[in-house]
N, C-alpha and C positions, 0 to 999 in steps of 0.2 A: 784311806785304807780301811777296810772292813775287818772286824774281829769277831771271834767266836769263843765262847767258854762252854765246855762240856763238863757237867758236874755229875759224878757217880758216887753215891753212898755205898759202902760195903761193910758188912759185918759177917765175918766167918764164911766167906764165899770161895774158898780155895778150889772147889770142884768146878766152878763156873766162871770165875773172873777172867781166866785166860781167854776163853771163847768170847766173852764180852769185849775185852780190850782189842782183840784181833779185829773185830768188826768195826769198833769205833775208830780205831786208827786207820782202817781202810776207808771209812767214810770221810775222815778228815783229809786223807791223801787225795781222794776223788775231788773234794771241794777245792783243794789247792791246785789241782790240774786245771780247773776252770778259772780260779783266781789265785795266781801265783803269790800275790802279796798278802793273802789272807793270814792274819795272825790268829792262830788257833791254839787254845790251851785246854788240855784234857786234865781234869783234876779228880783224883780218886780220894775220897775221904774214908780212911780206915777207922771205923768206929768200933772201938773195944774188941778188936780182932784177937783171937787166941789161937788161931791156926796158922797156916802158911800163906794166907792171903797177902800180907804185906810183902813177903819175899817174892811172891809171884808178880805183884804189881810193879816192883822195882826192876823187873826185866823188860818193861815196856817204856816207850818214850812218852811218859806221862808224869805229872806231878802228884806226889802223894802227901796227904796231910793226915796226921794221927790225932784222934780225939777219943773220948771215952764217955759219950753221952747216952748211947743206945736210944737216941731219939732221931727218927729219920728226918724230921723237919730241920733240926739243928745240923745234921750232916749235910743236907742239901745246901743250907744257908752258908755254912762254912766253905763248902766247895765253890759256890758261886763267888763269895767274897774274895777268896784266895785268887781265883781266876781273874776277876775284874781288877784287883790290885796290881796284878802283873802286867796289865795292858795299859797302853797309852792311846786310848781310842775314844771316839765320840760315842756316848751311850746310845745315841740315835742310830748309829751304824754298827752297834755291837749286838750280837745275838747270843742268847743263853739257851743251850739245849740240855735237857735232863734225860737220863735213863737210869736203869738199875743194874747192879752187878750180876744179876741172874738172867740178863736179857742180851739179845743180839740185835743189831740194827742193820738195815739194808745199806748197800753202797751209796744210794742216793738220799740217805737220811738227812744229811745236812744241806745238800744242794737244793732239795725240794723246799725245806724250810726257808732257806735264803731267798728262793724265788718268791715265796709268799711274803717274806719281809719286803722285798722290792715292790711288791704289789700293794704295800701299805698295811699289811696285817701285823698286829702287835703280839698276838698269842696264837699258837698253833696247837690244837688238840689232836695228837696222833693216836691212831688205833693200836691196840695190842692184842696179839693172839697167843694162846698157850702153845707150848710144844706138844703137839699131838701124840708124840711118843710116850708122854707121861700120862695120857688119858686112856680110858676105855674106848673101844670103837663106837659105842653108843654116845658117849660124851662128845667125842670128836665130831661125829655126824651131827649131833644137836648144835654144836657150836657153829659149824659151817652153815647149817640151815637158818640159823638166827642172826648171822652176820654177813648179809649179802654185800659183795664188793661194790663200791661206788655209792654206798649209802651209810656213811659213818654216823654213829649215834650221837657223837659229841660228848661221850663220857670223858672224864679227866683221869689220866693215868700219869703218875710221876715217871713211869718207865718210857714215856714218849710224849714229852712236853717241851715246847719252845716258847720263848718270850723275849721281846725286845728289851735290852738293858734299861733303856729310859723308862719303860713301863714298869719294869721290875723295881727300879729305884723309887719311882713315884709312889708306889704302894707300900714302900717300906720293906720290900723283900719278902722272902718266905718265912713263915712263923715257926717257932720252936714247938711244933706239935708232933706228937707221937703217931697221930692218925689224921688222915685227910688234909695234910699240909698242902698238897697239890690243889685240892678243891678250894681251899681257903685263898690261895694265891690267885686262882682264876676268878673267883668271886670278887676279890678286891680289884682286879684289873677291869672287870666288867663294870664295877661301880664307878670307875673314873672315865668310862666311855671308850675303853680300849677295843680295837677291832679284833674279834676272835673268829678263827676259822677251824672247823673240824676237817680232817683229811685222813683217808686211809691209803694214800699213795706211797707212804713211807712207813708201812706197818712194821712194828717191832715184835719180835718173838720173845716171849718170856717163859721162864720155867713153869711147867705144869704141876709143880709140887703142891701138896695140900697143907704143908706146914711151912709158913713163911717167917720172915724176920720181923713183921709187925702183926699184932693180933687180929686186926680186921682189914688186912690188905687183900691183894689179888689172890693169894693162896687160900685164904678163908672163903672168898667168893667161889673159887673153883671147887673147894671141898663141899660147900652147900649144894652147888649145882650137881655135882657128881652123886651125892647122896640121894638127891631127888630123882635123877634120871635112872640110876642103877638100883633103886629100891625094888625089892620083890613086889609083885603086883598087889598082894594082900596088904602089905605094909603101906604101899602107896594109896590104896583105897581107904585105909583107916586113918591116914594122916590128916 
């Protein structure tokens, strides 16, 4: 029997967590349609939440763990550990999928990663695109022009990352880092010879907000790009 753990860190995401869990539970249901015996655990790590995120999470068929670290690496690690502990499955046949509480995943998010797992891939780097409703027209047009479909850049995003449990355990899991914990995990997997594949066939949409939950995360990247694209011409020339 095959197993899946989906780990989602969340800090004060009451506005977006419901949308996230609606799509993740749909992706799990779709995977179970193909593999009825699939043992799938969705774990949301409520990290120092002070709003109604916890109350909303408990309305969904997911497992919730509460911590107070405010460190995204710790939240991801706790979520994965909780999910793996609840399973009685071979790490070789167990897949770990990660996303973020401000993101939505496509229906085929898990089935595509499981297909790559069957093909011998150990790590899947999925692409992420911002919600264009949060961006200016110029910013959205720039993003589309610089991200042609079928040519994933291979960037690492915790909002769309998958890894075989055996590989995850061999590298010691994800580290307690406040920044770039996802990159460190992939670097460690590459160092032991794991097979890594970039794919944009199961692209995740994430919030286009400019103020995120980590100081140098995706929101900060979008803010820098937006400032550059939408700067007045004179300001851009003097930059």
